[in-house]
N, CA, C, O and the ligand as a Tripos MOL2 file, in Angstrom:
@<TRIPOS>MOLECULE
protein
  281   279    71     0     0
PROTEIN
NO_CHARGES

@<TRIPOS>ATOM
      1 N        -127.9270   32.9760 -134.5760 N.3       1 MET1
      2 CA       -127.9160   31.6450 -135.2140 C.3       1 MET1
      3 C        -127.0880   30.6150 -134.4090 C.2       1 MET1
      4 O        -125.9790   30.8760 -133.9420 O.2       1 MET1
      5 N        -127.7070   29.4400 -134.2850 N.am      2 PHE2
      6 CA       -127.0440   28.3530 -133.5790 C.3       2 PHE2
      7 C        -126.3560   27.4130 -134.5150 C.2       2 PHE2
      8 O        -126.9000   27.0780 -135.5670 O.2       2 PHE2
      9 N        -125.2090   26.9910 -134.1740 N.am      3 ILE3
     10 CA       -124.5040   25.9020 -134.9190 C.3       3 ILE3
     11 C        -124.5880   24.6530 -134.1170 C.2       3 ILE3
     12 O        -124.0710   24.5640 -133.0040 O.2       3 ILE3
     13 N        -125.2400   23.6920 -134.6880 N.am      4 ILE4
     14 CA       -125.4310   22.4280 -133.9550 C.3       4 ILE4
     15 C        -124.5050   21.3730 -134.5200 C.2       4 ILE4
     16 O        -124.5230   21.0920 -135.7180 O.2       4 ILE4
     17 N        -123.6770   20.7780 -133.6300 N.am      5 PHE5
     18 CA       -122.7610   19.8190 -134.1070 C.3       5 PHE5
     19 C        -122.6090   18.7260 -133.0790 C.2       5 PHE5
     20 O        -122.9290   18.9480 -131.9110 O.2       5 PHE5
     21 N        -122.1330   17.5550 -133.4590 N.am      6 GLY6
     22 CA       -122.0450   16.4390 -132.6050 C.3       6 GLY6
     23 C        -121.5510   15.1910 -133.3970 C.2       6 GLY6
     24 O        -120.8920   15.3430 -134.4260 O.2       6 GLY6
     25 N        -121.8630   13.9790 -132.9240 N.am      7 THR7
     26 CA       -121.5580   12.8440 -133.6700 C.3       7 THR7
     27 C        -122.8090   11.9430 -133.8390 C.2       7 THR7
     28 O        -123.6960   11.8730 -132.9880 O.2       7 THR7
     29 N        -122.8050   11.2630 -135.0050 N.am      8 ARG8
     30 CA       -123.9370   10.4270 -135.3000 C.3       8 ARG8
     31 C        -123.3820    9.0830 -135.8270 C.2       8 ARG8
     32 O        -122.3380    9.0310 -136.4770 O.2       8 ARG8
     33 N        -124.1290    7.9980 -135.5180 N.am      9 TYR9
     34 CA       -123.7390    6.7040 -136.0070 C.3       9 TYR9
     35 C        -124.4400    6.4910 -137.3010 C.2       9 TYR9
     36 O        -125.6030    6.8680 -137.4510 O.2       9 TYR9
     37 N        -123.7650    5.8990 -138.2390 N.am     10 ARG10
     38 CA       -124.3330    5.6480 -139.5020 C.3      10 ARG10
     39 C        -123.8960    4.2660 -140.0130 C.2      10 ARG10
     40 O        -122.7210    3.9120 -139.9190 O.2      10 ARG10
     41 N        -124.8280    3.5020 -140.5430 N.am     11 THR11
     42 CA       -124.5670    2.2080 -141.1040 C.3      11 THR11
     43 C        -124.4010    2.3010 -142.5930 C.2      11 THR11
     44 O        -125.3560    2.6680 -143.2780 O.2      11 THR11
     45 N        -123.2340    1.9860 -143.1410 N.am     12 VAL12
     46 CA       -123.0730    2.0390 -144.5720 C.3      12 VAL12
     47 C        -122.7600    0.6560 -145.1250 C.2      12 VAL12
     48 O        -122.2600   -0.1860 -144.3790 O.2      12 VAL12
     49 N        -123.0450    0.3650 -146.4700 N.am     13 ARG13
     50 CA       -122.8410   -0.8390 -147.0160 C.3      13 ARG13
     51 C        -121.3320   -0.9820 -147.2120 C.2      13 ARG13
     52 O        -120.6730   -0.0320 -147.6350 O.2      13 ARG13
     53 N        -120.7520   -2.2120 -146.8960 N.am     14 ASP14
     54 CA       -119.3560   -2.4600 -147.1320 C.3      14 ASP14
     55 C        -119.1800   -3.2270 -148.4070 C.2      14 ASP14
     56 O        -119.4130   -4.4330 -148.4810 O.2      14 ASP14
     57 N        -118.7470   -2.4700 -149.4420 N.am     15 ASN15
     58 CA       -118.6100   -3.1410 -150.7980 C.3      15 ASN15
     59 C        -117.4290   -4.0690 -150.9200 C.2      15 ASN15
     60 O        -117.3240   -4.7910 -151.9120 O.2      15 ASN15
     61 N        -116.5230   -4.0810 -149.9380 N.am     16 GLU16
     62 CA       -115.3810   -4.8630 -149.9960 C.3      16 GLU16
     63 C        -115.6000   -6.3440 -149.4840 C.2      16 GLU16
     64 O        -114.7500   -7.2150 -149.6700 O.2      16 GLU16
     65 N        -116.7370   -6.5630 -148.8580 N.am     17 ALA17
     66 CA       -117.0630   -7.8590 -148.3030 C.3      17 ALA17
     67 C        -118.2440   -8.4620 -149.1450 C.2      17 ALA17
     68 O        -119.0010   -7.7360 -149.7890 O.2      17 ALA17
     69 N        -118.3580   -9.7820 -149.1050 N.am     18 ALA18
     70 CA       -119.4260  -10.5010 -149.9330 C.3      18 ALA18
     71 C        -120.6100  -10.6960 -148.9880 C.2      18 ALA18
     72 O        -120.4470  -10.8470 -147.7780 O.2      18 ALA18
     73 N        -121.7560  -10.6870 -149.5540 N.am     19 PRO19
     74 CA       -123.0250  -11.0550 -148.8480 C.3      19 PRO19
     75 C        -123.0520  -12.4390 -148.3730 C.2      19 PRO19
     76 O        -122.3610  -13.2730 -148.9580 O.2      19 PRO19
     77 N        -123.7880  -12.7750 -147.3570 N.am     20 LEU20
     78 CA       -123.7590  -14.1260 -146.8050 C.3      20 LEU20
     79 C        -125.1910  -14.6210 -146.7020 C.2      20 LEU20
     80 O        -126.0120  -14.0470 -145.9870 O.2      20 LEU20
     81 N        -125.4880  -15.7300 -147.4480 N.am     21 THR21
     82 CA       -126.8350  -16.2590 -147.4540 C.3      21 THR21
     83 C        -126.8750  -17.3130 -146.2660 C.2      21 THR21
     84 O        -126.1120  -18.2790 -146.2630 O.2      21 THR21
     85 N        -127.7610  -17.0930 -145.3020 N.am     22 THR22
     86 CA       -127.9030  -17.9230 -144.1660 C.3      22 THR22
     87 C        -129.2420  -17.6980 -143.5020 C.2      22 THR22
     88 O        -130.0270  -16.8650 -143.9540 O.2      22 THR22
     89 N        -129.5210  -18.4450 -142.4120 N.am     23 ARG23
     90 CA       -130.7440  -18.2480 -141.7180 C.3      23 ARG23
     91 C        -130.4970  -17.1630 -140.6460 C.2      23 ARG23
     92 O        -129.5590  -17.3000 -139.8610 O.2      23 ARG23
     93 N        -131.3190  -16.0810 -140.5920 N.am     24 CYS24
     94 CA       -131.1810  -15.0850 -139.5980 C.3      24 CYS24
     95 C        -131.4490  -15.5840 -138.1970 C.2      24 CYS24
     96 O        -132.4810  -16.2130 -137.9650 O.2      24 CYS24
     97 N        -130.6100  -15.3420 -137.3070 N.am     25 ALA25
     98 CA       -130.7560  -15.8390 -135.8960 C.3      25 ALA25
     99 C        -131.8990  -15.0990 -135.2160 C.2      25 ALA25
    100 O        -132.4110  -15.5570 -134.1940 O.2      25 ALA25
    101 N        -132.2920  -13.9930 -135.7540 N.am     26 HIS26
    102 CA       -133.3650  -13.2050 -135.1030 C.3      26 HIS26
    103 C        -134.7810  -13.4980 -135.6160 C.2      26 HIS26
    104 O        -135.6880  -13.8900 -134.8820 O.2      26 HIS26
    105 N        -134.9000  -13.2750 -136.9450 N.am     27 CYS27
    106 CA       -136.2060  -13.5050 -137.5280 C.3      27 CYS27
    107 C        -136.4190  -15.0050 -138.1490 C.2      27 CYS27
    108 O        -137.5140  -15.3710 -138.5780 O.2      27 CYS27
    109 N        -135.3990  -15.7290 -138.1490 N.am     28 GLN28
    110 CA       -135.3880  -17.1720 -138.6790 C.3      28 GLN28
    111 C        -135.7370  -17.2970 -140.1350 C.2      28 GLN28
    112 O        -136.1690  -18.3540 -140.5940 O.2      28 GLN28
    113 N        -135.5620  -16.2860 -140.8150 N.am     29 GLN29
    114 CA       -135.8030  -16.3090 -142.2960 C.3      29 GLN29
    115 C        -134.4480  -16.6080 -143.0130 C.2      29 GLN29
    116 O        -133.3800  -16.2360 -142.5270 O.2      29 GLN29
    117 N        -134.5360  -17.3030 -144.2000 N.am     30 ILE30
    118 CA       -133.3020  -17.4490 -144.9440 C.3      30 ILE30
    119 C        -133.0990  -16.1960 -145.7450 C.2      30 ILE30
    120 O        -133.9350  -15.8560 -146.5820 O.2      30 ILE30
    121 N        -132.0070  -15.4960 -145.5110 N.am     31 VAL31
    122 CA       -131.8250  -14.2140 -146.0560 C.3      31 VAL31
    123 C        -130.3540  -14.0680 -146.5900 C.2      31 VAL31
    124 O        -129.4760  -14.8690 -146.2680 O.2      31 VAL31
    125 N        -130.1530  -13.0780 -147.3630 N.am     32 GLN32
    126 CA       -128.8100  -12.7260 -147.8290 C.3      32 GLN32
    127 C        -128.3900  -11.5240 -146.9390 C.2      32 GLN32
    128 O        -128.7920  -10.3810 -147.1590 O.2      32 GLN32
    129 N        -127.5490  -11.8560 -145.9130 N.am     33 LEU33
    130 CA       -127.0950  -10.7910 -145.0590 C.3      33 LEU33
    131 C        -126.1890   -9.8110 -145.7980 C.2      33 LEU33
    132 O        -125.2620  -10.1930 -146.5120 O.2      33 LEU33
    133 N        -126.5100   -8.4810 -145.5870 N.am     34 GLU34
    134 CA       -125.6640   -7.4460 -146.2040 C.3      34 GLU34
    135 C        -124.4270   -7.1350 -145.3710 C.2      34 GLU34
    136 O        -124.5490   -6.8840 -144.1720 O.2      34 GLU34
    137 N        -123.2400   -7.1450 -145.9720 N.am     35 PRO35
    138 CA       -122.1000   -6.6470 -145.2060 C.3      35 PRO35
    139 C        -122.2130   -5.1580 -145.0380 C.2      35 PRO35
    140 O        -122.4460   -4.4430 -146.0130 O.2      35 PRO35
    141 N        -122.0510   -4.6570 -143.7930 N.am     36 VAL36
    142 CA       -122.1770   -3.2180 -143.5190 C.3      36 VAL36
    143 C        -121.0630   -2.8640 -142.5670 C.2      36 VAL36
    144 O        -120.3790   -3.7170 -142.0010 O.2      36 VAL36
    145 N        -120.9090   -1.5260 -142.4160 N.am     37 LYS37
    146 CA       -119.9540   -1.0310 -141.4240 C.3      37 LYS37
    147 C        -120.6680    0.0560 -140.6430 C.2      37 LYS37
    148 O        -121.3060    0.9390 -141.2160 O.2      37 LYS37
    149 N        -120.5500   -0.0240 -139.3000 N.am     38 THR38
    150 CA       -121.1680    1.0190 -138.4540 C.3      38 THR38
    151 C        -120.1080    2.0100 -138.1650 C.2      38 THR38
    152 O        -119.0870    1.6480 -137.5800 O.2      38 THR38
    153 N        -120.2790    3.2150 -138.5290 N.am     39 ARG39
    154 CA       -119.2100    4.1920 -138.4230 C.3      39 ARG39
    155 C        -119.7830    5.4170 -137.6650 C.2      39 ARG39
    156 O        -120.9500    5.7840 -137.7980 O.2      39 ARG39
    157 N        -118.8860    6.0160 -136.8710 N.am     40 ASN40
    158 CA       -119.1900    7.3080 -136.1700 C.3      40 ASN40
    159 C        -118.7790    8.4050 -137.0410 C.2      40 ASN40
    160 O        -117.6660    8.4270 -137.5660 O.2      40 ASN40
    161 N        -119.7200    9.3830 -137.2160 N.am     41 TYR41
    162 CA       -119.4440   10.5480 -138.0030 C.3      41 TYR41
    163 C        -119.4790   11.7700 -137.2320 C.2      41 TYR41
    164 O        -120.2410   11.8790 -136.2710 O.2      41 TYR41
    165 N        -118.6680   12.7340 -137.6110 N.am     42 PHE42
    166 CA       -118.8210   14.1120 -137.0920 C.3      42 PHE42
    167 C        -119.9770   14.7080 -137.8880 C.2      42 PHE42
    168 O        -120.0340   14.6460 -139.1170 O.2      42 PHE42
    169 N        -120.8460   15.2590 -137.1570 N.am     43 ALA43
    170 CA       -122.0940   15.7470 -137.8180 C.3      43 ALA43
    171 C        -122.2790   17.2180 -137.5550 C.2      43 ALA43
    172 O        -121.9960   17.7020 -136.4600 O.2      43 ALA43
    173 N        -122.7740   17.9610 -138.5960 N.am     44 LEU44
    174 CA       -123.1220   19.3330 -138.4090 C.3      44 LEU44
    175 C        -124.6100   19.4790 -138.8500 C.2      44 LEU44
    176 O        -125.0150   19.0980 -139.9480 O.2      44 LEU44
    177 N        -125.3670   20.0480 -137.9230 N.am     45 PHE45
    178 CA       -126.7920   20.1420 -138.1600 C.3      45 PHE45
    179 C        -127.4410   18.8200 -138.4620 C.2      45 PHE45
    180 O        -128.3190   18.7280 -139.3200 O.2      45 PHE45
    181 N        -126.9960   17.7600 -137.7330 N.am     46 PHE46
    182 CA       -127.4840   16.3250 -137.8580 C.3      46 PHE46
    183 C        -127.1470   15.7460 -139.1990 C.2      46 PHE46
    184 O        -127.7410   14.7170 -139.5180 O.2      46 PHE46
    185 N        -126.2790   16.2620 -140.0250 N.am     47 VAL47
    186 CA       -125.8510   15.7030 -141.2270 C.3      47 VAL47
    187 C        -124.5020   15.1350 -141.0210 C.2      47 VAL47
    188 O        -123.5840   15.8880 -140.6950 O.2      47 VAL47
    189 N        -124.2990   13.8240 -141.1900 N.am     48 PRO48
    190 CA       -122.9530   13.2120 -141.0180 C.3      48 PRO48
    191 C        -122.0700   13.5840 -142.0780 C.2      48 PRO48
    192 O        -122.3610   13.3450 -143.2500 O.2      48 PRO48
    193 N        -120.9370   14.1920 -141.7200 N.am     49 LEU49
    194 CA       -119.9970   14.8120 -142.6910 C.3      49 LEU49
    195 C        -118.6680   14.0200 -142.7710 C.2      49 LEU49
    196 O        -118.2600   13.5320 -143.8250 O.2      49 LEU49
    197 N        -118.0150   13.9240 -141.5770 N.am     50 ILE50
    198 CA       -116.6840   13.3070 -141.5890 C.3      50 ILE50
    199 C        -116.6590   12.0540 -140.9130 C.2      50 ILE50
    200 O        -117.1050   12.0040 -139.7670 O.2      50 ILE50
    201 N        -116.1680   10.9620 -141.4990 N.am     51 PRO51
    202 CA       -116.1500    9.6920 -140.8250 C.3      51 PRO51
    203 C        -115.0520    9.7240 -139.7330 C.2      51 PRO51
    204 O        -113.9760   10.2820 -139.9500 O.2      51 PRO51
    205 N        -115.3270    9.1420 -138.6010 N.am     52 LEU52
    206 CA       -114.3420    9.0740 -137.5440 C.3      52 LEU52
    207 C        -114.0480    7.5930 -137.2730 C.2      52 LEU52
    208 O        -114.9370    6.7940 -136.9800 O.2      52 LEU52
    209 N        -112.7730    7.2760 -137.3850 N.am     53 GLY53
    210 CA       -112.3980    5.8290 -137.2000 C.3      53 GLY53
    211 C        -112.5970    4.9300 -138.4230 C.2      53 GLY53
    212 O        -113.0080    5.3730 -139.4950 O.2      53 GLY53
    213 N        -112.3080    3.7310 -138.2260 N.am     54 GLN54
    214 CA       -112.4550    2.7720 -139.3410 C.3      54 GLN54
    215 C        -113.7940    2.0960 -139.4350 C.2      54 GLN54
    216 O        -114.0840    1.4720 -140.4560 O.2      54 GLN54
    217 N        -114.5900    2.1850 -138.4640 N.am     55 GLY55
    218 CA       -115.9150    1.5230 -138.4110 C.3      55 GLY55
    219 C        -115.8680    0.0860 -138.0110 C.2      55 GLY55
    220 O        -114.8410   -0.5840 -138.1160 O.2      55 GLY55
    221 N        -117.0070   -0.3800 -137.5460 N.am     56 THR56
    222 CA       -117.1620   -1.7390 -137.0340 C.3      56 THR56
    223 C        -117.9010   -2.5210 -138.1130 C.2      56 THR56
    224 O        -119.0310   -2.2250 -138.4980 O.2      56 THR56
    225 N        -117.1670   -3.5570 -138.5780 N.am     57 PRO57
    226 CA       -117.8020   -4.4570 -139.5840 C.3      57 PRO57
    227 C        -118.8730   -5.2790 -138.9720 C.2      57 PRO57
    228 O        -118.7320   -5.7800 -137.8570 O.2      57 PRO57
    229 N        -119.9870   -5.4290 -139.7190 N.am     58 ALA58
    230 CA       -121.1340   -6.2330 -139.2690 C.3      58 ALA58
    231 C        -121.9420   -6.7560 -140.4840 C.2      58 ALA58
    232 O        -121.7250   -6.3140 -141.6120 O.2      58 ALA58
    233 N        -122.8780   -7.7040 -140.2370 N.am     59 TYR59
    234 CA       -123.8480   -8.0740 -141.2210 C.3      59 TYR59
    235 C        -125.1380   -7.5440 -140.7690 C.2      59 TYR59
    236 O        -125.3920   -7.4520 -139.5680 O.2      59 TYR59
    237 N        -126.0170   -7.1700 -141.7460 N.am     60 ARG60
    238 CA       -127.3250   -6.6940 -141.4460 C.3      60 ARG60
    239 C        -128.3630   -7.5270 -142.1930 C.2      60 ARG60
    240 O        -128.2780   -7.7350 -143.4030 O.2      60 ARG60
    241 N        -129.3420   -7.9950 -141.4260 N.am     61 CYS61
    242 CA       -130.4290   -8.7460 -142.0500 C.3      61 CYS61
    243 C        -131.3460   -7.7670 -142.7320 C.2      61 CYS61
    244 O        -131.8310   -6.8240 -142.1080 O.2      61 CYS61
    245 N        -131.5960   -7.9860 -144.0460 N.am     62 PRO62
    246 CA       -132.4580   -7.0500 -144.8130 C.3      62 PRO62
    247 C        -133.9660   -7.1680 -144.4130 C.2      62 PRO62
    248 O        -134.7680   -6.2940 -144.7420 O.2      62 PRO62
    249 N        -134.3300   -8.2690 -143.6950 N.am     63 ASN63
    250 CA       -135.6950   -8.4910 -143.3320 C.3      63 ASN63
    251 C        -136.0320   -7.7160 -141.9940 C.2      63 ASN63
    252 O        -136.9330   -6.8780 -141.9600 O.2      63 ASN63
    253 N        -135.2800   -8.0330 -140.9250 N.am     64 CYS64
    254 CA       -135.5220   -7.4360 -139.6330 C.3      64 CYS64
    255 C        -134.5710   -6.4050 -139.1640 C.2      64 CYS64
    256 O        -134.7100   -5.8700 -138.0640 O.2      64 CYS64
    257 N        -133.5350   -6.0950 -140.0380 N.am     65 LYS65
    258 CA       -132.5690   -5.0410 -139.7290 C.3      65 LYS65
    259 C        -131.7240   -5.2450 -138.5690 C.2      65 LYS65
    260 O        -131.0590   -4.3090 -138.1250 O.2      65 LYS65
    261 N        -131.6990   -6.4620 -138.0180 N.am     66 THR66
    262 CA       -130.7780   -6.8340 -136.9600 C.3      66 THR66
    263 C        -129.3720   -6.8460 -137.5060 C.2      66 THR66
    264 O        -129.1290   -7.2860 -138.6300 O.2      66 THR66
    265 N        -128.4000   -6.3310 -136.6590 N.am     67 LYS67
    266 CA       -127.0160   -6.4380 -137.0200 C.3      67 LYS67
    267 C        -126.2710   -7.4810 -136.2330 C.2      67 LYS67
    268 O        -126.4670   -7.6780 -135.0330 O.2      67 LYS67
    269 N        -125.3730   -8.1630 -137.0010 N.am     68 PHE68
    270 CA       -124.6450   -9.2160 -136.3620 C.3      68 PHE68
    271 C        -123.1370   -8.8960 -136.4720 C.2      68 PHE68
    272 O        -122.7100   -8.3810 -137.5060 O.2      68 PHE68
    273 N        -122.3270   -9.1820 -135.4500 N.am     69 ALA69
    274 CA       -120.8770   -8.9610 -135.5420 C.3      69 ALA69
    275 C        -120.2460   -9.8660 -136.6790 C.2      69 ALA69
    276 O        -120.6920  -10.9850 -136.9300 O.2      69 ALA69
    277 N        -119.2700   -9.3480 -137.2890 N.am     70 ARG70
    278 CA       -118.6780  -10.1180 -138.4380 C.3      70 ARG70
    279 C        -117.1710  -10.3570 -138.0970 C.2      70 ARG70
    280 O        -116.4490  -10.9720 -138.8820 O.2      70 ARG70
    281 ZN       -133.6060  -11.1670 -139.5770 Zn       71 ZN71
@<TRIPOS>BOND
     1     1     2 1
     2     2     3 1
     3     3     4 2
     4     3     5 am
     5     5     6 1
     6     6     7 1
     7     7     8 2
     8     7     9 am
     9     9    10 1
    10    10    11 1
    11    11    12 2
    12    11    13 am
    13    13    14 1
    14    14    15 1
    15    15    16 2
    16    15    17 am
    17    17    18 1
    18    18    19 1
    19    19    20 2
    20    19    21 am
    21    21    22 1
    22    22    23 1
    23    23    24 2
    24    23    25 am
    25    25    26 1
    26    26    27 1
    27    27    28 2
    28    27    29 am
    29    29    30 1
    30    30    31 1
    31    31    32 2
    32    31    33 am
    33    33    34 1
    34    34    35 1
    35    35    36 2
    36    35    37 am
    37    37    38 1
    38    38    39 1
    39    39    40 2
    40    39    41 am
    41    41    42 1
    42    42    43 1
    43    43    44 2
    44    43    45 am
    45    45    46 1
    46    46    47 1
    47    47    48 2
    48    47    49 am
    49    49    50 1
    50    50    51 1
    51    51    52 2
    52    51    53 am
    53    53    54 1
    54    54    55 1
    55    55    56 2
    56    55    57 am
    57    57    58 1
    58    58    59 1
    59    59    60 2
    60    59    61 am
    61    61    62 1
    62    62    63 1
    63    63    64 2
    64    63    65 am
    65    65    66 1
    66    66    67 1
    67    67    68 2
    68    67    69 am
    69    69    70 1
    70    70    71 1
    71    71    72 2
    72    71    73 am
    73    73    74 1
    74    74    75 1
    75    75    76 2
    76    75    77 am
    77    77    78 1
    78    78    79 1
    79    79    80 2
    80    79    81 am
    81    81    82 1
    82    82    83 1
    83    83    84 2
    84    83    85 am
    85    85    86 1
    86    86    87 1
    87    87    88 2
    88    87    89 am
    89    89    90 1
    90    90    91 1
    91    91    92 2
    92    91    93 am
    93    93    94 1
    94    94    95 1
    95    95    96 2
    96    95    97 am
    97    97    98 1
    98    98    99 1
    99    99   100 2
   100    99   101 am
   101   101   102 1
   102   102   103 1
   103   103   104 2
   104   103   105 am
   105   105   106 1
   106   106   107 1
   107   107   108 2
   108   107   109 am
   109   109   110 1
   110   110   111 1
   111   111   112 2
   112   111   113 am
   113   113   114 1
   114   114   115 1
   115   115   116 2
   116   115   117 am
   117   117   118 1
   118   118   119 1
   119   119   120 2
   120   119   121 am
   121   121   122 1
   122   122   123 1
   123   123   124 2
   124   123   125 am
   125   125   126 1
   126   126   127 1
   127   127   128 2
   128   127   129 am
   129   129   130 1
   130   130   131 1
   131   131   132 2
   132   131   133 am
   133   133   134 1
   134   134   135 1
   135   135   136 2
   136   135   137 am
   137   137   138 1
   138   138   139 1
   139   139   140 2
   140   139   141 am
   141   141   142 1
   142   142   143 1
   143   143   144 2
   144   143   145 am
   145   145   146 1
   146   146   147 1
   147   147   148 2
   148   147   149 am
   149   149   150 1
   150   150   151 1
   151   151   152 2
   152   151   153 am
   153   153   154 1
   154   154   155 1
   155   155   156 2
   156   155   157 am
   157   157   158 1
   158   158   159 1
   159   159   160 2
   160   159   161 am
   161   161   162 1
   162   162   163 1
   163   163   164 2
   164   163   165 am
   165   165   166 1
   166   166   167 1
   167   167   168 2
   168   167   169 am
   169   169   170 1
   170   170   171 1
   171   171   172 2
   172   171   173 am
   173   173   174 1
   174   174   175 1
   175   175   176 2
   176   175   177 am
   177   177   178 1
   178   178   179 1
   179   179   180 2
   180   179   181 am
   181   181   182 1
   182   182   183 1
   183   183   184 2
   184   183   185 am
   185   185   186 1
   186   186   187 1
   187   187   188 2
   188   187   189 am
   189   189   190 1
   190   190   191 1
   191   191   192 2
   192   191   193 am
   193   193   194 1
   194   194   195 1
   195   195   196 2
   196   195   197 am
   197   197   198 1
   198   198   199 1
   199   199   200 2
   200   199   201 am
   201   201   202 1
   202   202   203 1
   203   203   204 2
   204   203   205 am
   205   205   206 1
   206   206   207 1
   207   207   208 2
   208   207   209 am
   209   209   210 1
   210   210   211 1
   211   211   212 2
   212   211   213 am
   213   213   214 1
   214   214   215 1
   215   215   216 2
   216   215   217 am
   217   217   218 1
   218   218   219 1
   219   219   220 2
   220   219   221 am
   221   221   222 1
   222   222   223 1
   223   223   224 2
   224   223   225 am
   225   225   226 1
   226   226   227 1
   227   227   228 2
   228   227   229 am
   229   229   230 1
   230   230   231 1
   231   231   232 2
   232   231   233 am
   233   233   234 1
   234   234   235 1
   235   235   236 2
   236   235   237 am
   237   237   238 1
   238   238   239 1
   239   239   240 2
   240   239   241 am
   241   241   242 1
   242   242   243 1
   243   243   244 2
   244   243   245 am
   245   245   246 1
   246   246   247 1
   247   247   248 2
   248   247   249 am
   249   249   250 1
   250   250   251 1
   251   251   252 2
   252   251   253 am
   253   253   254 1
   254   254   255 1
   255   255   256 2
   256   255   257 am
   257   257   258 1
   258   258   259 1
   259   259   260 2
   260   259   261 am
   261   261   262 1
   262   262   263 1
   263   263   264 2
   264   263   265 am
   265   265   266 1
   266   266   267 1
   267   267   268 2
   268   267   269 am
   269   269   270 1
   270   270   271 1
   271   271   272 2
   272   271   273 am
   273   273   274 1
   274   274   275 1
   275   275   276 2
   276   275   277 am
   277   277   278 1
   278   278   279 1
   279   279   280 2
@<TRIPOS>SUBSTRUCTURE
     1 MET1         2 RESIDUE 1 A MET
     2 PHE2         6 RESIDUE 1 A PHE
     3 ILE3        10 RESIDUE 1 A ILE
     4 ILE4        14 RESIDUE 1 A ILE
     5 PHE5        18 RESIDUE 1 A PHE
     6 GLY6        22 RESIDUE 1 A GLY
     7 THR7        26 RESIDUE 1 A THR
     8 ARG8        30 RESIDUE 1 A ARG
     9 TYR9        34 RESIDUE 1 A TYR
    10 ARG10       38 RESIDUE 1 A ARG
    11 THR11       42 RESIDUE 1 A THR
    12 VAL12       46 RESIDUE 1 A VAL
    13 ARG13       50 RESIDUE 1 A ARG
    14 ASP14       54 RESIDUE 1 A ASP
    15 ASN15       58 RESIDUE 1 A ASN
    16 GLU16       62 RESIDUE 1 A GLU
    17 ALA17       66 RESIDUE 1 A ALA
    18 ALA18       70 RESIDUE 1 A ALA
    19 PRO19       74 RESIDUE 1 A PRO
    20 LEU20       78 RESIDUE 1 A LEU
    21 THR21       82 RESIDUE 1 A THR
    22 THR22       86 RESIDUE 1 A THR
    23 ARG23       90 RESIDUE 1 A ARG
    24 CYS24       94 RESIDUE 1 A CYS
    25 ALA25       98 RESIDUE 1 A ALA
    26 HIS26      102 RESIDUE 1 A HIS
    27 CYS27      106 RESIDUE 1 A CYS
    28 GLN28      110 RESIDUE 1 A GLN
    29 GLN29      114 RESIDUE 1 A GLN
    30 ILE30      118 RESIDUE 1 A ILE
    31 VAL31      122 RESIDUE 1 A VAL
    32 GLN32      126 RESIDUE 1 A GLN
    33 LEU33      130 RESIDUE 1 A LEU
    34 GLU34      134 RESIDUE 1 A GLU
    35 PRO35      138 RESIDUE 1 A PRO
    36 VAL36      142 RESIDUE 1 A VAL
    37 LYS37      146 RESIDUE 1 A LYS
    38 THR38      150 RESIDUE 1 A THR
    39 ARG39      154 RESIDUE 1 A ARG
    40 ASN40      158 RESIDUE 1 A ASN
    41 TYR41      162 RESIDUE 1 A TYR
    42 PHE42      166 RESIDUE 1 A PHE
    43 ALA43      170 RESIDUE 1 A ALA
    44 LEU44      174 RESIDUE 1 A LEU
    45 PHE45      178 RESIDUE 1 A PHE
    46 PHE46      182 RESIDUE 1 A PHE
    47 VAL47      186 RESIDUE 1 A VAL
    48 PRO48      190 RESIDUE 1 A PRO
    49 LEU49      194 RESIDUE 1 A LEU
    50 ILE50      198 RESIDUE 1 A ILE
    51 PRO51      202 RESIDUE 1 A PRO
    52 LEU52      206 RESIDUE 1 A LEU
    53 GLY53      210 RESIDUE 1 A GLY
    54 GLN54      214 RESIDUE 1 A GLN
    55 GLY55      218 RESIDUE 1 A GLY
    56 THR56      222 RESIDUE 1 A THR
    57 PRO57      226 RESIDUE 1 A PRO
    58 ALA58      230 RESIDUE 1 A ALA
    59 TYR59      234 RESIDUE 1 A TYR
    60 ARG60      238 RESIDUE 1 A ARG
    61 CYS61      242 RESIDUE 1 A CYS
    62 PRO62      246 RESIDUE 1 A PRO
    63 ASN63      250 RESIDUE 1 A ASN
    64 CYS64      254 RESIDUE 1 A CYS
    65 LYS65      258 RESIDUE 1 A LYS
    66 THR66      262 RESIDUE 1 A THR
    67 LYS67      266 RESIDUE 1 A LYS
    68 PHE68      270 RESIDUE 1 A PHE
    69 ALA69      274 RESIDUE 1 A ALA
    70 ARG70      278 RESIDUE 1 A ARG
    71 ZN71       281 GROUP 0 **** ****
């Protein structure tokens, strides 16, 4: 049996920050940008288990999924 482990990036919703309604610079739609955090996880069998580090805060456009630095 093989044990497969590594790291995976995961984008999770940041509930501590407020959404931002603006025009998306990528798809040009007026959207409510979601506050998210991109975090590196220790993963076992491709399942993210343990968060590594604090994560990078960002906004994500719900329309085109583009992420913007926050
Ligand atoms: Zn967009």
